[in-house]
Every structure is written in structure tokens, then in C-alpha cells.
VOGU-3710 file (C-alpha; in Angstrom, 3 decimals, decimal comma):
1> mlsracrtdl> 29,527/11,515/13,457  27,010/13,211/11,194  28,186/16,181/9,196  27,063/19,644/10,244  24,865/19,817/7,128  23,176/16,567/8,094  22,621/17,668/11,668  21,076/20,866/10,358  18,782/18,839/8,101  17,364/17,086/11,136
11> tqtnlfyssd> 16,227/20,319/12,742  15,742/22,882/9,988  14,170/21,330/6,931  12,528/22,773/3,851  9,456/21,611/2,020  9,948/18,491/-0,044  8,122/19,139/-3,254  5,902/16,084/-3,467  3,924/17,089/-0,343  3,348/13,369/-0,143
21> isdcerssls> 4,445/12,294/3,334  1,626/12,209/5,860  1,414/8,936/7,789  5,013/9,221/8,907  4,614/12,601/10,547  3,570/11,035/13,837  7,260/10,469/14,462  9,272/13,057/16,381  11,763/12,762/13,535  10,845/14,859/10,501
31> vralwrllfh> 10,556/12,556/7,503  11,499/15,482/5,311  14,736/15,644/7,260  15,363/11,944/6,713  14,734/12,429/3,007  17,445/15,089/2,878  19,744/12,838/4,876  19,247/9,838/2,590  20,022/11,906/-0,490  22,828/13,980/0,980
41> sggyllrgat> 26,138/13,695/-0,872  24,608/12,550/-4,138  22,048/10,289/-2,548  24,295/7,630/-1,128  24,731/8,617/2,504  23,108/5,779/4,408  25,619/4,445/6,876  26,856/4,747/10,419  24,646/6,842/12,648  22,165/7,369/9,792
51> lllipvllga> 21,122/3,721/10,034  19,929/4,334/13,569  17,201/6,561/12,162  15,578/3,828/10,101  13,710/2,056/12,955  12,245/5,413/13,976  10,758/5,854/10,526  9,636/2,251/10,268  7,888/2,451/13,601  6,171/5,696/12,658
61> crsiershiq> 4,764/4,622/9,298  1,663/2,541/8,821  1,788/0,149/5,898  -0,804/-1,601/3,749  0,090/-5,135/2,755  1,743/-5,237/-0,657  1,940/-7,616/-3,586  5,229/-7,906/-5,471  6,618/-8,200/-8,982  10,233/-8,985/-9,842
71> igstdrsyyv> 11,733/-6,617/-12,425  15,159/-8,003/-13,227  16,831/-8,318/-9,831  14,604/-5,692/-8,207  11,517/-6,458/-6,149  8,708/-3,977/-6,863  5,539/-3,547/-4,828  1,946/-2,381/-5,235  -1,567/-2,943/-3,931  -4,991/-3,131/-5,579
81> rlpdgyspnh> -8,418/-1,654/-4,776  -11,435/-3,363/-6,347  -14,804/-1,769/-7,160  -18,039/-2,545/-5,353  -19,554/-5,819/-6,506  -16,398/-6,917/-8,321  -17,046/-10,066/-10,376  -14,647/-12,106/-12,529  -17,465/-12,372/-15,065  -17,315/-8,658/-15,862
91> kyplviqlhg> -14,492/-6,651/-17,471  -13,398/-3,519/-15,587  -11,398/-0,423/-16,515  -8,053/-0,097/-14,736  -6,445/3,051/-13,323  -2,756/2,964/-12,366  -1,960/5,895/-10,087  1,621/6,991/-9,386  2,547/8,865/-6,195  4,780/11,911/-5,977
101> gggnaetaes> 8,490/11,844/-5,184  9,323/10,888/-1,614  5,931/9,306/-1,068  4,511/5,857/-1,629  1,353/4,063/-2,714  -0,556/5,030/0,436  0,104/8,720/-0,063  -1,218/8,541/-3,638  -4,420/6,968/-2,343  -4,895/9,277/0,638
111> mskmtelark> -4,066/12,518/-1,184  -6,276/11,855/-4,205  -9,179/10,144/-2,438  -9,512/8,225/-5,688  -10,472/4,854/-4,201  -13,966/5,653/-2,957  -14,947/7,345/-6,225  -13,489/4,505/-8,284  -15,252/1,836/-6,230  -18,624/3,439/-6,878
121> rgfvvvypdg> -17,935/3,928/-10,572  -16,627/0,451/-11,334  -12,892/1,116/-11,747  -10,093/-1,118/-10,491  -7,247/1,015/-9,113  -3,688/-0,159/-8,558  -1,283/1,892/-6,448  2,384/0,997/-7,094  5,391/2,086/-5,068  8,261/3,891/-6,735
131> fgprmmnalk> 11,912/2,901/-6,449  13,721/3,392/-3,159  15,115/1,899/0,046  14,207/-1,766/0,390  13,735/-1,673/4,140  10,892/0,837/4,108  7,784/1,755/2,141  8,473/5,496/2,266  10,852/7,784/0,365  10,123/6,345/-3,088
141> twnarhccgr> 10,775/8,105/-6,395  10,221/7,448/-10,113  12,776/7,619/-12,905  11,198/10,176/-15,213  14,611/10,481/-16,943  15,549/13,921/-15,598  13,888/13,479/-12,198  13,865/12,337/-9,452  16,301/11,334/-6,725  17,582/7,821/-6,349
151> amrensddva> 15,385/6,339/-9,089  16,872/8,775/-11,601  20,449/8,365/-10,376  20,313/4,563/-10,413  18,322/4,500/-13,676  15,474/2,426/-12,292  13,499/0,774/-15,104  10,099/2,053/-14,059  8,654/1,784/-17,572  9,294/-1,964/-17,413
161> fiselidfmi> 7,657/-2,100/-13,985  4,512/-0,358/-15,225  4,391/-2,562/-18,327  4,760/-5,733/-16,251  2,137/-4,462/-13,828  -0,316/-4,024/-16,710  0,404/-7,584/-17,851  -0,095/-8,937/-14,351  -3,364/-7,098/-13,820  -4,798/-8,356/-17,120
171> qnysidsrri> -3,743/-11,922/-16,354  -4,933/-12,015/-12,746  -7,920/-9,657/-12,603  -10,898/-9,123/-14,844  -9,508/-6,104/-16,704  -10,665/-4,655/-20,014  -7,380/-4,287/-21,934  -8,898/-1,467/-24,003  -9,547/0,631/-20,904  -6,228/1,018/-19,082
181> ylcgmsngam> -5,373/4,485/-17,766  -2,284/5,961/-16,139  -2,169/9,032/-13,913  0,029/10,581/-11,267  1,063/13,631/-9,299  4,347/15,533/-9,346  7,180/13,032/-9,919  4,449/10,445/-10,570  2,995/12,718/-13,252  6,443/13,105/-14,798
191> mtyraaqkla> 6,692/9,321/-14,838  3,233/9,144/-16,428  4,504/11,320/-19,282  7,566/9,138/-19,757  5,665/5,849/-19,612  3,026/7,164/-22,018  5,676/7,804/-24,642  6,743/4,153/-24,417  3,425/2,447/-23,649  0,900/4,592/-25,553
201> prlagigiva> -0,432/1,635/-27,608  -1,451/-0,040/-24,339  -3,109/2,982/-22,737  -6,530/4,543/-23,258  -5,658/7,858/-21,610  -3,381/9,627/-19,138  -3,936/12,174/-16,375  -1,335/14,650/-15,131  -1,553/16,504/-11,808  1,194/19,022/-10,977
211> gamfgdesvt> 3,731/17,339/-13,250  6,036/18,440/-16,053  7,981/17,382/-19,108  11,552/18,511/-19,796  11,607/19,870/-23,345  13,718/17,238/-25,072  11,081/14,551/-25,718  10,377/13,017/-29,133  6,814/12,836/-30,443  5,559/9,253/-30,488
221> htplpvmiih> 2,815/9,689/-33,121  0,650/7,226/-31,188  -2,404/9,337/-30,256  -3,555/9,314/-26,650  -6,213/11,258/-24,710  -4,471/13,594/-22,259  -5,770/15,653/-19,326  -3,416/18,059/-17,534  -4,311/19,694/-14,192  -1,921/22,247/-12,729
231> grkddavpfe> -2,017/25,121/-10,257  -0,608/28,488/-11,292  0,777/29,012/-7,770  2,787/25,785/-7,809  6,316/26,802/-6,799  7,671/23,256/-6,705  6,909/22,346/-10,327  6,196/25,789/-11,810  3,313/26,211/-14,237  5,520/28,288/-16,542
241> ggrsekdlvs> 8,419/25,870/-16,270  12,011/26,665/-15,371  13,834/26,014/-12,134  11,920/24,899/-9,071  11,891/27,232/-6,085  12,295/24,207/-3,804  15,877/23,126/-3,125  14,915/19,492/-2,704  13,538/19,482/-6,226  16,499/21,107/-7,918
251> enmegtfasv> 18,937/18,972/-5,905  17,272/15,766/-7,071  16,761/16,397/-10,783  18,706/17,387/-13,885  18,106/20,619/-15,787  14,804/22,492/-15,583  11,109/21,846/-16,174  9,280/22,625/-19,379  6,061/24,627/-19,093  2,489/23,328/-19,052
261> eyaagfwaqn> 2,064/25,038/-22,423  4,943/22,963/-23,817  3,490/19,695/-22,497  0,024/20,432/-23,865  1,474/21,460/-27,232  3,608/18,320/-27,349  0,584/16,045/-26,963  -1,540/18,171/-29,298  1,114/17,688/-31,978  1,385/13,996/-31,099
271> ngcsgarskq> -2,384/13,551/-31,470  -2,615/15,358/-34,782  -4,505/18,361/-33,420  -4,717/21,512/-35,520  -5,104/25,225/-34,939  -4,496/27,312/-31,856  -5,736/26,343/-28,431  -8,971/27,829/-27,169  -9,437/29,102/-23,607  -12,524/29,301/-21,431
281> rtgpanaieq> -12,955/30,603/-17,890  -15,215/28,759/-15,427  -15,594/28,079/-11,717  -15,839/30,380/-8,699  -14,537/33,835/-9,616  -13,558/32,336/-12,991  -10,580/30,704/-11,252  -10,423/27,741/-13,671  -8,994/28,288/-17,132  -9,694/25,392/-19,493
291> wsyscpadyp> -7,584/24,934/-22,601  -8,668/22,737/-25,487  -7,344/22,006/-28,967  -8,903/21,031/-32,292  -8,093/17,349/-31,992  -9,508/14,149/-33,465  -12,620/13,305/-31,435  -11,087/10,257/-29,757  -7,834/11,970/-28,773  -8,484/15,247/-26,942
301> vlvyalddgg> -5,889/17,270/-25,060  -7,415/19,210/-22,149  -5,739/21,501/-19,644  -7,209/22,837/-16,399  -5,148/25,744/-15,078  -6,196/26,589/-11,516  -5,460/30,178/-10,502  -5,304/29,380/-6,786  -3,769/25,930/-7,069  -0,445/25,057/-5,463
311> hswpggekgr> 1,499/21,811/-5,408  -1,332/19,542/-4,340  -4,059/17,214/-5,597  -7,124/19,449/-6,216  -10,164/18,306/-4,258  -8,053/15,878/-2,239  -6,001/16,008/0,957  -2,670/17,673/1,446  0,173/15,272/1,968  1,489/16,776/5,167
321> ragddpvsyf> 0,685/19,524/7,597  2,955/22,097/5,932  1,908/21,155/2,398  -0,118/23,306/0,035  -3,860/23,234/0,653  -5,762/21,675/-2,274  -8,394/23,886/-3,847  -11,934/22,771/-3,014  -13,689/24,049/-6,130  -12,103/21,474/-8,462
331> naseklldff> -11,993/17,714/-7,876  -9,144/16,200/-9,885  -10,158/12,589/-9,192  -13,716/13,166/-10,421  -12,475/14,955/-13,542  -9,991/12,209/-14,326  -12,527/9,410/-13,886  -15,026/11,288/-16,088  -12,301/11,697/-18,709  -11,189/8,087/-18,529
341> aahrr> -14,768/6,768/-18,694  -15,264/8,602/-21,998  -12,266/7,010/-23,775  -11,063/3,558/-24,690  -8,283/2,221/-26,864
//
């Protein structure tokens, strides 16, 4: 028998903070409910009657064919999108995009609408899956140290996965090793921060959408161009930091989030920037506040604070019907590709 709490989860569920589950919503079973069920009791309840739910989810979710890399004893998956006119005789920039917690590679692609823009602009994009149940492509998370879910609890080595993925892409595709970029949303953005601290010498820039740091990081002193995009109305990963208003966030992380100001200041210090940040208002009704710092020319730190932005990918698609609507006056994918195109290692 399922516990009363689990039965309640199947009928009365709250928002899961990634807003990243869309394809699976065709099922009569709420995927958000299954997420709560899988992580109930410390994340290890997956037995008995719970197993009967898995075929429902598997039958409801579409899946793009994956490629695989072995990291230790763990099989990790991803897929690749190539630009128009791809030729092995030309070197291409590479974008690695990380999905939010509870999502997968498809949700990163569909929410950001990055692929079509990247194809036209000559970028290769790789969409990896986070760590999670082997029998399904959904419900994946990244180990950003203090978040999130199963990846955090089982200490998944996601930095090693990203590093090996970079190696594989360079060896098997025509990739310019001086133009490798990492970006992500939510838990994927948190993972981008963590990986950047370890892999900065290999990266030419990072992009953060609705993510956070935790306040106990050590400066790497390897400079790196950084763009941060965050909505001021994000109640899942709050702009000002602190505790999330979403139970499924606080239940699947440790501690609290640091603010956007902390993250920007961290990378400004890391990049050797000087002086106070400057602020400029732009956009419809001046709803976009841009922060910049006095940084070395090759290593800027830029922040776009969106007054109306929630927990979503600006200019993209929301991850599920009940998710926050992305703002339409700011296109995060376009901004990130512009930023990446201007920088190389």
C-alpha cells in the first residue's frame, strides 16, 4: 500500500521548480506527482506499487534517440544538433545546454528554442541528460553540490560527465576547442556554475538562466565571460536568494540560495573586475535592468534582471501548462548566442 502522503501526492501536487516537464503531461498521471513519489522518504521510495507507475510515464513520454558515454559504472546520455551545412572541414563553436531539475535533454531544447537559432548561426549544440532513473529519460537532476534531488544525494559526478562530453565532441565532431560554451536553466544553471569552477580553462563562456550559487564557493582565478539572466518574480530560485517558496525545491536541496548579486560579484572578483557595478534600464517600460562591471575586455560579467520574469526561459516556451510564462520582450537564447559569438578562449 502507498502511504497517505504518497496517495495525496498523486492527486494534489505543487509546482516542481524546474517547470521542465512538458512532453509527459499527456498522461493522466501527473509527472509532478511521480516526481514527489520518487523522492519521497529521502528519495529512495521506488518499490511495490510505485513500480506500477513507471510504464504509465514511459508510455506518455516521447524520446529522442540518445548517444551514451560511460562515466565510471554509470551510463550517461545526450544528443547532438548540428548547424545548417555542417562540414567536417570547418571548425564550429559548441554549446552544451543543461536542463532544469526534473527535466531532460528534450525539455532543455523545447523550452529554450535554442536549436533553430544555433543551426542558422553555425553552432553545434549538445543536450545532455542529468542523473536519474535508468529506466526513463525523465526526472533527471544535476549535482550542483547543494542541489538537487537524487544527483545531489548520490553525489553524481556530473563535472566528469561534462568534461568527458567535451572530449568526445572534440574527438568526434569538428569542434573549435577555443569556442566551447556551457549554459543551463535552474538546476542546470547551478550545475553550470559548479562545472565552470572546475572546467574554466576549457570554456570560453557560460550562460545562467534562473540559477543560483550557494555562498560558499572559492574563487578560481581563471577568468571567464559570464552572462546571468534572472527574473525578479522567480519564486522557485529567488532573485534575492534565500529559501525557495516551492516545497519541492527546499525538499531536494541543502541550505539556501545565494542572491544574483552574490553570483555576479563572485565572477567579477574572479575575473579581476574593478569598481562598482553600473546599471542601465532598457526594454518595454524599462523592464530590463542590465548590470555591468569594469572588467578586462575579454572577460565581462553581465546581468539581465527582468522585472516581470518568473522561473522560465525568457523568449522560450514554458515547460508545462502550469509553469511560469516566459517574458516575450527578451530572448535569452539570442542573447546567449550573441554573447558566446563574441568570446573565445
